[in-house]
ZADO-1210 file (C-alpha; in nm, 4 decimals, padded with zeros to 6 digits):
<atoms>
<atom x="-03.2877" y="02.6734" z="-05.9758" code="MET" pos="1"/>
<atom x="-03.2641" y="02.9603" z="-05.7751" code="SER" pos="2"/>
<atom x="-03.5669" y="03.1945" z="-05.7376" code="GLU" pos="3"/>
<atom x="-03.3218" y="03.4574" z="-05.8846" code="GLU" pos="4"/>
<atom x="-03.2566" y="03.2481" z="-06.1730" code="SER" pos="5"/>
<atom x="-03.6146" y="03.1756" z="-06.2450" code="LEU" pos="6"/>
<atom x="-03.6988" y="03.5347" z="-06.2053" code="THR" pos="7"/>
<atom x="-03.4190" y="03.6215" z="-06.4901" code="ARG" pos="8"/>
<atom x="-03.5699" y="03.3453" z="-06.7095" code="LEU" pos="9"/>
<atom x="-03.9176" y="03.5149" z="-06.6748" code="LEU" pos="10"/>
<atom x="-03.7681" y="03.8470" z="-06.7452" code="GLU" pos="11"/>
<atom x="-03.6233" y="03.6951" z="-07.0510" code="SER" pos="12"/>
<atom x="-03.9642" y="03.5105" z="-07.1736" code="PHE" pos="13"/>
<atom x="-04.1277" y="03.8824" z="-07.1599" code="GLY" pos="14"/>
<atom x="-03.8787" y="04.0452" z="-07.3358" code="ALA" pos="15"/>
<atom x="-03.8953" y="03.7463" z="-07.5990" code="ALA" pos="16"/>
<atom x="-04.2806" y="03.7918" z="-07.6393" code="TRP" pos="17"/>
<atom x="-04.2405" y="04.1585" z="-07.7019" code="ASN" pos="18"/>
<atom x="-03.9859" y="04.0984" z="-07.9619" code="ARG" pos="19"/>
<atom x="-04.2275" y="03.8485" z="-08.0948" code="HIS" pos="20"/>
<atom x="-03.9146" y="03.5885" z="-08.0550" code="ASP" pos="21"/>
<atom x="-04.0914" y="03.2472" z="-08.1115" code="ILE" pos="22"/>
<atom x="-03.7515" y="03.0139" z="-08.0540" code="GLU" pos="23"/>
<atom x="-03.6335" y="03.2307" z="-07.7373" code="ALA" pos="24"/>
<atom x="-03.9850" y="03.1543" z="-07.6040" code="LEU" pos="25"/>
<atom x="-03.9977" y="02.8142" z="-07.6821" code="MET" pos="26"/>
<atom x="-03.6346" y="02.8088" z="-07.5224" code="ALA" pos="27"/>
<atom x="-03.7996" y="02.8853" z="-07.1736" code="CYS" pos="28"/>
<atom x="-04.0487" y="02.6064" z="-07.1977" code="MET" pos="29"/>
<atom x="-04.0278" y="02.2579" z="-07.0611" code="HIS" pos="30"/>
<atom x="-04.0836" y="01.9400" z="-07.2794" code="ASP" pos="31"/>
<atom x="-04.4024" y="01.8921" z="-07.1091" code="ASP" pos="32"/>
<atom x="-04.5394" y="02.2161" z="-07.1356" code="CYS" pos="33"/>
<atom x="-04.8975" y="02.3631" z="-07.1065" code="VAL" pos="34"/>
<atom x="-05.0598" y="02.7118" z="-07.1730" code="PHE" pos="35"/>
<atom x="-05.4081" y="02.7856" z="-07.0808" code="GLU" pos="36"/>
<atom x="-05.5166" y="03.1114" z="-07.2694" code="ALA" pos="37"/>
<atom x="-05.7159" y="03.4077" z="-07.1689" code="VAL" pos="38"/>
<atom x="-05.9983" y="03.2815" z="-07.3820" code="ALA" pos="39"/>
<atom x="-06.1536" y="03.0002" z="-07.5143" code="GLY" pos="40"/>
<atom x="-06.4275" y="02.7241" z="-07.4378" code="PRO" pos="41"/>
<atom x="-06.3251" y="02.5610" z="-07.1199" code="ASP" pos="42"/>
<atom x="-06.3276" y="02.7019" z="-06.7462" code="ALA" pos="43"/>
<atom x="-05.9204" y="02.7620" z="-06.7883" code="CYS" pos="44"/>
<atom x="-05.9824" y="02.9329" z="-07.1485" code="GLY" pos="45"/>
<atom x="-05.8235" y="02.7227" z="-07.3884" code="ALA" pos="46"/>
<atom x="-05.5949" y="02.4738" z="-07.3012" code="ARG" pos="47"/>
<atom x="-05.2630" y="02.4114" z="-07.5409" code="HIS" pos="48"/>
<atom x="-05.0505" y="02.0904" z="-07.4231" code="GLN" pos="49"/>
<atom x="-04.6919" y="02.0260" z="-07.5562" code="GLY" pos="50"/>
<atom x="-04.4399" y="02.1932" z="-07.7545" code="PRO" pos="51"/>
<atom x="-04.6103" y="02.2332" z="-08.1107" code="GLN" pos="52"/>
<atom x="-04.9622" y="02.3059" z="-07.9607" code="ALA" pos="53"/>
<atom x="-04.7859" y="02.5613" z="-07.7499" code="VAL" pos="54"/>
<atom x="-04.5604" y="02.7016" z="-08.0315" code="ARG" pos="55"/>
<atom x="-04.8649" y="02.7557" z="-08.2378" code="LYS" pos="56"/>
<atom x="-05.0865" y="02.9284" z="-07.9544" code="ALA" pos="57"/>
<atom x="-04.8096" y="03.1555" z="-07.9218" code="PHE" pos="58"/>
<atom x="-04.7355" y="03.2324" z="-08.2629" code="GLU" pos="59"/>
<atom x="-05.1381" y="03.3044" z="-08.2908" code="SER" pos="60"/>
<atom x="-05.1189" y="03.5888" z="-08.0904" code="ALA" pos="61"/>
<atom x="-04.8806" y="03.7728" z="-08.3124" code="TRP" pos="62"/>
<atom x="-05.1074" y="03.7211" z="-08.6185" code="LEU" pos="63"/>
<atom x="-05.4514" y="03.8039" z="-08.4091" code="THR" pos="64"/>
<atom x="-05.2670" y="04.1170" z="-08.2632" code="ILE" pos="65"/>
<atom x="-04.9331" y="04.1469" z="-08.4872" code="PRO" pos="66"/>
<atom x="-04.8271" y="04.4793" z="-08.2971" code="ASP" pos="67"/>
<atom x="-04.8892" y="04.2878" z="-07.9535" code="ALA" pos="68"/>
<atom x="-04.7156" y="04.3943" z="-07.6366" code="GLN" pos="69"/>
<atom x="-04.6429" y="04.3031" z="-07.3075" code="TRP" pos="70"/>
<atom x="-04.5289" y="04.6431" z="-07.0931" code="ARG" pos="71"/>
<atom x="-04.4264" y="04.7185" z="-06.7555" code="ASN" pos="72"/>
<atom x="-04.3675" y="04.3690" z="-06.6361" code="PRO" pos="73"/>
<atom x="-04.3401" y="04.3061" z="-06.2419" code="ARG" pos="74"/>
<atom x="-04.2378" y="03.9404" z="-06.1836" code="VAL" pos="75"/>
<atom x="-04.2435" y="03.7335" z="-05.8668" code="TRP" pos="76"/>
<atom x="-04.1309" y="03.4035" z="-05.7880" code="VAL" pos="77"/>
<atom x="-04.1494" y="03.1912" z="-05.4675" code="LYS" pos="78"/>
<atom x="-04.0135" y="02.8376" z="-05.5250" code="GLY" pos="79"/>
<atom x="-04.1520" y="02.6675" z="-05.8475" code="GLU" pos="80"/>
<atom x="-04.4251" y="02.9151" z="-05.8430" code="GLN" pos="81"/>
<atom x="-04.4192" y="03.2514" z="-06.0500" code="GLY" pos="82"/>
<atom x="-04.6350" y="03.5689" z="-06.1111" code="VAL" pos="83"/>
<atom x="-04.6021" y="03.7996" z="-06.3939" code="VAL" pos="84"/>
<atom x="-04.8218" y="04.1276" z="-06.4057" code="GLU" pos="85"/>
<atom x="-04.8064" y="04.3338" z="-06.6957" code="SER" pos="86"/>
<atom x="-05.0506" y="04.5732" z="-06.9133" code="THR" pos="87"/>
<atom x="-05.1201" y="04.4336" z="-07.2594" code="PHE" pos="88"/>
<atom x="-05.1675" y="04.6610" z="-07.5924" code="THR" pos="89"/>
<atom x="-05.2164" y="04.5903" z="-07.9455" code="GLY" pos="90"/>
<atom x="-05.4307" y="04.6807" z="-08.2374" code="THR" pos="91"/>
<atom x="-05.7256" y="04.4361" z="-08.2951" code="ALA" pos="92"/>
<atom x="-05.7941" y="04.3378" z="-08.6958" code="ALA" pos="93"/>
<atom x="-06.0771" y="04.5814" z="-08.7081" code="ASP" pos="94"/>
<atom x="-05.8400" y="04.8680" z="-08.6143" code="GLY" pos="95"/>
<atom x="-05.9703" y="04.8951" z="-08.2242" code="ALA" pos="96"/>
<atom x="-05.6922" y="04.9711" z="-07.9546" code="HIS" pos="97"/>
<atom x="-05.6783" y="04.7098" z="-07.6350" code="ILE" pos="98"/>
<atom x="-05.5290" y="04.8252" z="-07.3387" code="GLU" pos="99"/>
<atom x="-05.5459" y="04.6210" z="-07.0481" code="ALA" pos="100"/>
<atom x="-05.3885" y="04.5061" z="-06.7219" code="ASN" pos="101"/>
<atom x="-05.2714" y="04.0891" z="-06.7196" code="MET" pos="102"/>
<atom x="-05.1623" y="03.8340" z="-06.4867" code="VAL" pos="103"/>
<atom x="-04.9551" y="03.5363" z="-06.5841" code="ASP" pos="104"/>
<atom x="-04.9684" y="03.2358" z="-06.3356" code="LEU" pos="105"/>
<atom x="-04.6196" y="03.0126" z="-06.3809" code="ILE" pos="106"/>
<atom x="-04.5566" y="02.6986" z="-06.2570" code="THR" pos="107"/>
<atom x="-04.1713" y="02.5672" z="-06.3304" code="PHE" pos="108"/>
<atom x="-03.9849" y="02.2643" z="-06.3346" code="ARG" pos="109"/>
<atom x="-03.6388" y="02.1848" z="-06.4189" code="ASP" pos="110"/>
<atom x="-03.5637" y="02.5370" z="-06.4547" code="GLY" pos="111"/>
<atom x="-03.7818" y="02.5966" z="-06.7383" code="LYS" pos="112"/>
<atom x="-04.1711" y="02.7066" z="-06.7857" code="ILE" pos="113"/>
<atom x="-04.4140" y="02.4094" z="-06.7171" code="LEU" pos="114"/>
<atom x="-04.7067" y="02.5716" z="-06.7368" code="ARG" pos="115"/>
<atom x="-04.8363" y="02.9808" z="-06.8319" code="LYS" pos="116"/>
<atom x="-05.1602" y="03.0173" z="-06.7068" code="ASN" pos="117"/>
<atom x="-05.2896" y="03.3594" z="-06.8542" code="ALA" pos="118"/>
<atom x="-05.5532" y="03.6153" z="-06.7296" code="PHE" pos="119"/>
<atom x="-05.6467" y="03.9513" z="-06.8439" code="ARG" pos="120"/>
<atom x="-05.8954" y="04.1858" z="-06.7730" code="LYS" pos="121"/>
<atom x="-06.2010" y="04.1913" z="-06.9955" code="ASN" pos="122"/>
<atom x="-06.1668" y="04.5396" z="-07.1069" code="ARG" pos="123"/>
<atom x="-06.4095" y="04.6362" z="-07.4389" code="PRO" pos="124"/>
<atom x="-06.1392" y="04.7639" z="-07.7195" code="PRO" pos="125"/>
<atom x="-06.1199" y="05.1254" z="-07.7546" code="MET" pos="126"/>
<atom x="-06.2064" y="05.3301" z="-08.0799" code="ARG" pos="127"/>
<atom x="-05.9091" y="05.5455" z="-08.1453" code="ARG" pos="128"/>
<atom x="-05.9812" y="05.8925" z="-08.1889" code="THR" pos="129"/>
<atom x="-05.7889" y="06.1647" z="-08.4181" code="ALA" pos="130"/>
</atoms>
């Protein structure tokens, strides 16, 4: 698949995140998909492997932060690797506002996303002032 096609795939993937559209997200993922989350007990954060585990992990982002958005995306693709930079925003359960830059490192296989490895700045949530 061309770099241009893979770039469009990543742009569609990002739009699906902002729509909270799990079906569209999973349509972008390879059957052998892996998601490494920004936080978790392992050096890689938390590793979710296979479509069912990845789906559950993706959906949990919207349960934890229902208004989650990934803003100002910038996408690069070179061969079978991709990078997406964005600014993550949302509101935590306690009402604190989250805004932090992040990067997803992507590996492709067969024109789909094989691995999504997410990194986000560890910025403390902010209290909104009136």
